[in-house]
N, C-alpha and C positions, 0 to 999 in steps of 0.2 A: 504494500500500500504506500503510495507516494504521499508525502505530507501536503496538507491543504494550506496554502498561504492565505493571509488576510486578503480579502477581496479588494481589488483596485478598480476604482470607477473609470468608465470609459471616457467620459467627458465631464470635467468639473464645471459647476455653474459659473464660477469666476472666469475660467478659461473661455467658456462659451460666450460670456458677456464681452470680454476683451476682444475675442475674435470678431464679434459683430461690429464693435466700434471701429476696429482697425479696417475691417472690410469696407465700411462706409467711406472711410478716408481713401482707401485704395481706389474705389470706384469713382471718386470725385476727380481724381487726377486722370488726365487723358494722355499723359506722356507715355511713350513705349516703355521706358525704364523707370516707371513710377515707383517701383519697389525701393529705389534709392532714397526717395523722400521719406519713406516710412521706417527704414532700417537705420537705427542710430549706432549700431555696432554689431559685431559678429562674435558669437561664443562657440568655442569648440565643444562638441557634444558627443563625439565618437569618431570612428574611422570606417571607411568602406572595407568590408571584409569579403564580399562576393559581388560579382556582376553577372547577370544572366541575360541572354538574348533568346527569345522564343520565336524563331522565324515562322513556324507553323502554329496557328492558333490552336490551343489545346495539345500541342505536341511537346516533345522533350525539350528542356532548356539546355542551352549551350553556355558553359562557363567561359568568360573571357577576362583577360587581365585589364583591358581598357576598352573604352567605347567613346564614340562621339554622340553627345546628346543633341539631337535635332528636334524640331518642333513636333514631329510625329512619332519619335521614339529613338531608341538606342541603335547605333550603327557601328559595326566593326568590319571593315573591309567590305566583303560582299554580303555579310549578314545584316539583315534588317529585321527588327523585331515585329512580329505579327504582320508580315507582308504576304504570307500564304494563308489560305483558308479553305478548308474542305466544305463543300456544299452539296445539298441533295438534289433530287430531280425537280423539286419546286423552287430551286435556287435559294433556299434558306440555309444558313450556316449550320454545320455539324460541329458538335463540341463534346468535350470530355465528360460533362455532367451526365449525358445520356449514353455516351460511348466511351467508357473508361479506358479501353485499350489505346485510345489515341495518345495518351500521355507517354506511351512508350515509343512512338514514332520519332526516330532520330533523323536529323537532316544535316547535310553538308553541302556547301556551295563552292564551286570552283569555276571562275569565269561565268559563262551563262549556263553551266551544267549543274544540275541538282541531283543529289542522291538521297533517297529515302531508305532507311533500314528499320526493321521491326522484328521482334521475336518470332521464330517459327515460320519465317517466309523469306524468300529471296529478296535481295535489294533491287532497287530499280533506279536507273539514271535517266533523266529527261531534260530537255532544254527549257530555259525560261523563255516564255513567249515574248517576242518583240512588240513594243507598243505600236509599231507600224503595221502589224498583222491585224488589220481591222476586222477581218472575218472571225477572229478569236475573241473579240470584245463581247463581254456579257454584262449583265447586271445581276448582282447577288444581293441578298438581304441579310442584314445583321440587326437583330432586334427590330425588325420591320422596316428598317431604313435601307434604301437602295444605294449601292455603291457600284460604279462602273469599274470593271476589272478585266482580266484576260484569262481565258481558260488554258490550262496547261496540257491538254491533249488526252487522247483516248487511252494511251498506255498507262499513265499514272492513275487515270480514273478507274481502270480495271483493277489496278493494284490496290488502291484505296478501298474499292468496293469489296474485294475479296477479303481484305484485312478487317474491315469494319463489319461487313454484312455477310461474309462468306458466300458471295455470289458475284457475277460479273458486272453488275450495274447497281446504281443506287447512290454512288458518291463520285464527285468530281473535284478538281482542285482549281482554285482561283489564285491569281497573283497580281500584285500591283506594286511597281517600284515607287518609292516614296515621292509624292509630289511635295511642293513647298508648303502647302497647307492641307489639312485633312479635308476630304470631300464630305465628311459627316458633320452633323450638327448635334451637339449634346443638349439634352433636356434635363434641367435640374429638378430635383424633388424639393418639396418644401423643407426649409432648414439648411439646404446646401448653398449657402450664400456666396461661397468663394468660387463656385463653378461658372465658367463662361461657355457660351455655345461653341466657341472656337477651340476648346480644350481637348477635343477628341483625338484619339489615335487613329490608326488605319483600320485594323481588324481587332483591336483590343476591345474589351467590354465597354470601357469608358475612356479614361485618360491614358496616355502612353507610358506613364512611369508609376511604379508601385514600390514603395519603400517600407521595409520592415526591419526591426531590430532583433538581434539574436536574443537580447534580454527578454523581449516580449515572448518570443517563441519558447525560451527556456521556462519562463513562468507558467505558460500554458501547459507545457510538458509535465511540469511538477504536479499539475492538477488532474491530469488524465491518467487513468489506470488501464494497464494492459496493452498499451500501444505507444510507440515512440513517435513523437512529433518533432519535426524540424522546420526551419524556414522554408525548405523546398516544398512542403505541403501547400504553401500559400503562393508559390510561383512569383516571388518578387523579382523585379529587374535590379533593384539596388538593396543589398543587405548591409546593415550597419551593426557594428559591435562597439562595446566600450561605453554604452550609455549608463548613467548613474542609476536609473531605475527602469523597470519594464514599463512599456506603453508611454514612455517619455515622448515618443514621436507624435502622439496625439496632439500635443500643444505646439508643434512646430508650424510656423506659417510661411517663412521663407528659408530655404535651405541652399547653402552654397557648397558645392563640391568641385574641386579642381577649377576649371574655367567656367563651369555652368552654374546657373542659379535657377532654382525651382520654386514654384508657388504651391502651397497647400491648396487642394481642391475639396477634399472630403475624406472622412474616414472610410476605409475600404470595407464595404459590406460583403459578407462571405456567404457563398452558396454551398452546395454539397461537394464542390470540386476538391477542397482540402481533405475530405474523407477518403480520397483515392490515394493509395500508396504510390508515390512517384517512381518507386523502384519496381513495383509489380503490376500496377494498373488495376489493383483489386480494391473495391470499396470496403471500408470498415463496416462490419455488420451492425455495430452499435452506433454508427453515425458519429464517431469521434474523429476529430476534435470538435465538431460542430455542436454536439450536445452539451459539452462542457462550456464552450464559449457562450452559449445562450444563457448560462446561469449568471454571468457577470459582465458580459461585454455588449449588451444591448444598448442602443442609444438612450441616453438619459433625457435629452431635450424632448419634451412631449410632442412638438411639431415634427421633428425628425423621426421619432419613434413611430408615430402614426404612419408616416410615409414609408418606413423601412420594415415595419412589422417585426418578425422574429429573426431577421437577418442580423447577426452580430457583427461587430467591427473588429478588424485586425489589420494593423498597418495603415498607411495613408496613401491616397492617390494624389499624384503631383502633375502639374503642368509646367511647361518650360517658360521661364522669363528671359533667360540668356543662354544661348547655345554655347557649347564648348566641350572639351575633352575631359573625361573623368577616368580615374584609375583605382584599382585596388590599392589600399593604403592611404588614399587621400583622406585628409581630415575633413570631417563633416561639420560645417559651421552653421549655426542657426541664428537667424536675424533677431536682434533684440529691438523690440518695437517701442 
């Protein structure tokens, strides 16, 4: 039996009030770099311990030593976060919540060639479609929103269909190289005051960047019996260690790492995906760690709680204020407002 630690609130009333005040000031300024007017200094709060790029939505993450933070996500050479997405015959996206085995699909990119590998099946190599191949242009839907992309061909479609559905059809693959701005428009829920419509990623659920501290994951792990939980269950792009307390990232509003500056958008609400073991692709029969998170990490703000229901918070979703390179070992600075 793991020791149960004193419960730590998800969002303190004082922090929520301060966040609302600062947000009003933030929105008043129309300067592109208006975070500079709000941040009076930077405090070191940890270091980057891991960086991950997930080229395929719901696919396996690729650890990288460094990445360039662009408006739509992390880039490392030819790897672009969530630039590939599987979709079904109705052009709706396929994802790991429903098809857990997808988390085991590994991807590598060399030039315009992509290789997919997965357990118990042969690998497949296929070309990235050129954006001049207009006959391959399609429209796919993610959470009901249409995005123009390019289909990757019949070979990889058959491979995905066999892997996910054990038949020759049912899944296809879309790709889109990063444009300058996302083609998607984010809709905020009540209480998500820091979110802008332009904060969307490409094929990510919402924003392009997800930050989680090791201390938060360790605290959760101490509360869950019978299963080991790590940051990888939550698929963060940026993992931080060395925080003074778990869930400290809840209160961060501007974050500077290396050359890049990020803005807090919202606490990241969790679905059932973290219940899937990233090493085996098997869902936990007891719905852990989601069950435990619901005991102490539900939104405390009544407006946000009504909008989010029983979805607990773990980590924070970020948008980009200033592009730049970030690396493992970079100090994580938090803006003092």
